[in-house]
C-alpha positions as CSV (number, residue, x, y, z in Angstrom):
1,M,10.2,-46.5,-43.4
2,R,12.2,-43.3,-43.7
3,C,13.1,-44.0,-47.3
4,E,9.4,-43.8,-48.2
5,Y,9.2,-40.2,-46.9
6,H,12.5,-39.4,-48.7
7,L,11.1,-40.6,-52.0
8,E,7.8,-38.8,-51.4
9,V,9.7,-35.5,-51.0
10,I,12.0,-36.0,-53.9
11,D,9.2,-37.1,-56.3
12,A,7.0,-34.2,-55.2
13,F,9.9,-31.7,-55.7
14,K,10.7,-33.2,-59.2
15,A,7.1,-32.9,-60.2
16,M,7.0,-29.2,-59.0
17,C,10.2,-28.4,-61.0
18,E,8.8,-30.0,-64.1
19,A,5.5,-28.0,-63.6
20,L,7.6,-24.9,-63.3
21,A,9.5,-25.6,-66.5
22,N,6.3,-26.2,-68.4
23,A,4.8,-23.0,-66.9
24,Q,7.9,-21.1,-68.1
25,T,7.3,-22.4,-71.7
26,R,3.6,-21.4,-71.5
27,I,4.3,-17.9,-70.0
28,E,7.0,-17.3,-72.7
29,A,4.5,-18.3,-75.4
30,D,2.1,-15.6,-74.2
31,N,4.7,-12.9,-74.7
32,H,2.4,-11.1,-77.1
33,L,-0.4,-10.7,-74.5
34,P,-0.7,-7.6,-72.2
35,G,1.3,-7.6,-69.0
36,W,2.8,-5.3,-66.3
37,M,5.3,-5.8,-63.5
38,Q,7.4,-3.6,-61.2
39,A,11.1,-4.1,-61.1
40,L,12.1,-6.7,-58.5
41,D,14.1,-5.6,-55.5
42,A,16.6,-8.5,-56.2
43,P,18.9,-7.3,-59.0
44,R,19.9,-10.8,-59.9
45,L,16.3,-11.6,-60.9
46,R,15.5,-8.5,-62.9
47,H,15.1,-8.7,-66.6
48,D,14.2,-6.3,-69.5
49,N,11.4,-8.7,-70.5
50,I,8.9,-8.6,-67.7
51,R,7.6,-12.1,-68.4
52,Q,11.1,-13.4,-68.0
53,Q,11.3,-11.5,-64.8
54,S,8.2,-13.1,-63.5
55,I,9.6,-16.5,-64.5
56,H,12.8,-15.8,-62.6
57,L,10.7,-15.0,-59.5
58,L,8.6,-18.1,-59.8
59,K,11.6,-20.3,-60.2
60,Q,13.7,-18.9,-57.3
61,L,13.1,-21.7,-54.8
62,E,16.4,-21.2,-52.9
63,Y,17.5,-18.4,-50.7
64,L,19.4,-15.7,-52.4
65,E,22.8,-14.7,-51.0
66,G,22.1,-12.4,-48.0
67,Q,18.4,-13.1,-47.9
68,E,17.0,-13.2,-44.4
69,G,15.4,-16.4,-43.1
70,R,11.9,-15.1,-43.0
71,E,12.2,-12.7,-46.0
72,I,10.1,-13.6,-49.0
73,L,10.9,-12.3,-52.4
74,L,8.0,-10.1,-53.7
75,G,6.8,-9.5,-57.2
76,V,4.0,-7.0,-58.0
77,G,2.6,-7.7,-61.5
78,I,-0.3,-8.8,-63.6
79,F,-0.3,-10.8,-66.9
80,A,-2.9,-11.9,-69.4
81,A,-2.6,-15.6,-70.1
82,S,-4.0,-18.1,-72.6
83,Q,-6.2,-21.0,-71.4
84,K,-3.3,-23.4,-71.7
85,T,-1.2,-21.2,-69.5
86,I,-3.9,-20.9,-66.9
87,D,-4.3,-24.7,-66.9
88,Q,-0.6,-25.2,-66.4
89,L,-0.5,-22.7,-63.5
90,H,-3.3,-24.5,-61.8
91,H,-1.3,-27.7,-62.2
92,L,1.8,-26.0,-60.8
93,N,-0.2,-24.9,-57.7
94,Q,-1.3,-28.5,-57.2
95,C,2.3,-29.7,-57.4
96,K,3.3,-27.0,-54.9
97,S,0.6,-28.2,-52.5
98,Q,1.8,-31.8,-52.9
99,F,5.4,-30.8,-52.1
100,K,4.2,-29.0,-49.0
101,Y,2.3,-32.1,-47.9
102,A,5.3,-34.3,-48.5
103,I,7.6,-32.0,-46.4
104,Q,5.0,-31.9,-43.6
105,N,4.9,-35.7,-43.6
106,L,8.7,-35.7,-43.3
107,K,8.5,-33.4,-40.3
108,C,5.8,-35.4,-38.7
109,Q,8.2,-38.3,-38.7
110,A,10.8,-36.1,-36.9
111,I,13.1,-36.3,-40.0
112,E,15.1,-33.1,-40.4
113,T,15.1,-31.6,-43.9
114,D,18.9,-31.3,-43.8
115,E,19.5,-34.9,-42.7
116,E,22.4,-36.6,-44.3
117,A,20.4,-39.7,-45.3
118,L,17.9,-37.5,-47.2
119,F,20.7,-35.6,-48.9
120,Q,22.2,-39.0,-50.0
121,A,18.8,-40.0,-51.3
122,F,18.7,-36.9,-53.4
123,Q,22.1,-37.7,-54.9
124,A,21.1,-41.2,-55.9
125,L,17.7,-40.4,-57.4
126,L,18.6,-37.2,-59.1
127,S,21.5,-38.8,-61.0
128,Q,18.8,-40.6,-63.0
129,S,16.7,-37.4,-63.5
130,R,16.2,-35.9,-66.9
131,H,15.8,-32.5,-65.3
132,S,19.3,-31.1,-65.0
133,E,18.1,-27.9,-63.3
134,T,16.5,-30.0,-60.6
135,E,19.6,-32.0,-60.1
136,Q,21.8,-28.9,-59.9
137,T,19.6,-27.2,-57.4
138,L,19.3,-30.2,-55.0
139,T,22.7,-31.8,-55.3
140,R,24.4,-28.5,-54.7
141,S,22.8,-27.8,-51.3
142,G,20.1,-30.4,-50.5
143,L,16.9,-29.2,-48.9
144,S,18.6,-26.9,-46.4
145,R,19.0,-24.1,-48.9
146,L,15.4,-24.3,-50.2
147,H,13.1,-21.4,-49.2
148,L,10.1,-23.5,-48.3
149,K,7.7,-20.6,-48.1
150,Q,8.7,-19.6,-51.7
151,C,8.2,-23.2,-52.8
152,Y,4.8,-23.5,-51.1
153,R,3.2,-20.2,-52.1
154,Q,0.4,-20.4,-54.7
155,V,0.4,-18.4,-58.0
156,P,-2.7,-16.2,-57.9
157,I,-4.9,-17.0,-60.9
158,L,-8.2,-15.5,-62.2
159,D,-10.3,-17.3,-64.7
160,A,-11.6,-14.0,-66.1
161,R,-10.2,-10.5,-66.6
162,P,-10.6,-8.2,-63.6
163,I,-11.8,-4.6,-63.9
164,K,-9.2,-3.2,-61.4
165,V,-6.3,-4.5,-59.5
166,S,-4.6,-2.7,-56.7
167,W,-1.9,-3.7,-54.2
168,V,-1.8,-2.6,-50.5
169,W,0.4,-3.2,-47.6
170,A,-1.4,-5.0,-44.7
171,N,-0.3,-4.5,-41.1
172,T,-1.9,-7.2,-39.0
173,R,-1.5,-8.8,-35.6
174,S,-2.0,-12.4,-34.6
175,I,-3.9,-12.7,-31.3
176,K,-4.4,-16.1,-29.5
177,R,-6.5,-16.4,-26.4
178,I,-5.1,-18.8,-23.7
179,T,-5.9,-19.7,-20.1
180,K,-3.9,-18.9,-17.0
181,T,-2.8,-22.6,-16.9
182,Q,-1.6,-22.6,-20.5
183,A,0.3,-19.3,-19.8
184,I,2.2,-20.9,-16.9
185,A,3.0,-24.0,-19.0
186,L,4.4,-21.8,-21.7
187,L,6.6,-19.9,-19.2
188,N,7.8,-23.1,-17.7
189,K,9.3,-24.0,-21.1
190,K,11.3,-20.8,-21.1
191,G,13.5,-22.0,-18.2
192,D,14.0,-21.0,-14.6
193,D,15.9,-17.8,-14.6
194,P,14.7,-15.1,-12.1
195,G,12.9,-13.1,-14.9
196,I,10.8,-16.1,-15.9
197,L,10.1,-17.1,-12.3
198,A,8.9,-13.5,-11.6
199,Q,6.5,-13.7,-14.5
200,I,5.2,-17.1,-13.4
201,A,4.5,-15.6,-10.0
202,K,2.7,-12.7,-11.6
203,V,0.3,-14.9,-13.6
204,T,-0.1,-17.4,-10.7
205,A,-1.5,-14.6,-8.6
206,L,-4.3,-13.9,-11.1
207,P,-7.8,-15.3,-10.7
208,D,-8.1,-18.8,-12.1
209,K,-10.6,-17.7,-14.9
210,T,-8.2,-15.0,-16.2
211,E,-7.4,-15.3,-19.9
212,I,-4.2,-14.1,-21.6
213,A,-3.9,-12.7,-25.1
214,I,-0.7,-13.8,-26.9
215,V,-0.1,-10.9,-29.3
216,Q,2.3,-11.1,-32.3
217,T,2.8,-8.2,-34.7
218,L,3.2,-9.7,-38.2
219,A,5.5,-8.2,-40.7
220,P,3.8,-5.9,-43.3
221,H,2.7,-8.1,-46.2
222,L,1.2,-7.4,-49.6
223,R,-2.4,-8.0,-50.5
224,T,-4.0,-7.7,-53.9
225,N,-7.4,-6.2,-54.1
226,I,-9.4,-7.4,-57.1
227,V,-12.6,-5.9,-58.6
228,M,-14.4,-8.3,-61.0
229,N,-17.3,-7.7,-63.3
230,A,-20.4,-9.7,-62.1
231,G,-23.1,-8.7,-64.6
232,E,-24.6,-5.4,-63.6
233,N,-22.7,-5.5,-60.3
234,T,-19.1,-5.8,-59.3
235,E,-17.4,-8.3,-56.9
236,R,-14.4,-7.6,-54.7
237,H,-11.8,-10.1,-53.7
238,M,-8.6,-10.0,-51.8
239,L,-5.6,-12.3,-52.6
240,K,-2.1,-12.7,-51.2
241,G,0.1,-10.4,-53.3
242,S,3.7,-11.8,-53.1
243,L,3.6,-13.2,-56.7
244,P,2.3,-11.7,-60.0
245,L,-1.3,-12.3,-60.9
246,F,-2.3,-14.2,-64.0
247,Y,-5.8,-14.0,-65.6
248,L,-7.5,-15.5,-68.6
249,H,-7.1,-13.2,-71.6
250,E,-10.1,-12.0,-73.5
251,E,-9.5,-11.4,-77.2
252,G,-8.9,-7.7,-77.9
253,S,-8.9,-6.7,-74.3
254,T,-6.2,-4.5,-72.6
255,L,-4.9,-4.6,-69.0
256,P,-7.3,-3.7,-66.2
257,D,-6.9,-0.5,-64.2
258,I,-3.7,-0.9,-62.1
259,V,-2.9,0.8,-58.8
260,A,0.7,0.0,-57.7
261,P,1.4,-0.3,-54.0
262,K,2.5,2.7,-52.0
263,E,5.5,2.7,-49.7
264,V,4.9,0.3,-46.8
265,R,3.2,1.9,-43.8
266,K,4.8,1.1,-40.4
267,Q,2.7,-0.6,-37.8
268,E,3.4,2.1,-35.1
269,N,1.9,4.8,-37.3
270,R,-1.5,3.1,-37.4
271,P,-4.2,4.6,-35.2
272,T,-5.4,2.3,-32.3
273,R,-8.8,0.8,-32.9
274,S,-11.5,2.0,-30.5
275,D,-12.8,-1.5,-30.0
276,V,-9.4,-3.0,-28.9
277,K,-9.9,-4.7,-25.5
278,I,-6.3,-5.7,-24.9
279,D,-4.0,-3.8,-22.6
280,A,-1.3,-2.2,-24.7
281,E,1.3,-2.9,-22.0
282,V,2.8,-6.4,-22.1
283,F,2.1,-8.4,-19.0
284,L,4.3,-11.5,-19.7
285,P,7.1,-10.3,-22.0
286,A,8.6,-13.8,-22.4
287,I,5.5,-15.1,-24.2
288,R,4.1,-11.7,-25.5
289,G,1.2,-12.1,-23.1
290,H,-1.2,-9.2,-22.6
291,L,-4.2,-8.9,-20.2
292,Y,-7.7,-8.3,-21.5
293,L,-9.2,-5.1,-20.3
């Protein structure tokens, strides 16, 4: 049974790499169309031609040397594209989703992505592959060096030219409401050292109907604000901003108004919302649990 999941992952990855190669061809063919992109933080991926730079970013599926585990390479940019390019990028996004689905199936079967059997399957299958770049990537390191979030993330695509595009840094928190019983279960999984036992005692003493807020501060992340023409009115949309945006080119049109992102604003500098009903002081540090006010 495991071989089926190995094949599913490999086939999905090969399809994604093929879609990336075709997207590269299409993006290069649009070199005469308007485009703008900031220089990338990773010097290895920079290029004098901004379309080539965007391609380098799209095709960087592995961790760069020294890249942190949760760090995602960011590329702020916008490019006009032909209909053929837009169609190919939509296909690439579908292939990315299929690869993510295949990896999730693998994990559901408790098969680790760096398992030796999977690596051997890559070796056998990719030796028959026409795509030498795919073979070099996977046979060199297997799946363990792949940055899955960079593989999964979708290329932002608009089927019409926007009026204005701006990038902002979003500072957000993830808040999950759990019961007292669930909090005790989470603490029990942390072990039985005195600190954990003390926290279990604290939450046990609370009324049974008490709810706990599990609060996680998320790393600042880029969002792209889009203003579109909608007849006599305008529409506003927000997209994830880690990859350059591609939109369908209109003959004779120029780039929309562009507002580049400002320096990231730290979470601690943000004012506290007046409607926050969660105690700022952590009640259960081991699980980031806060009491509701």
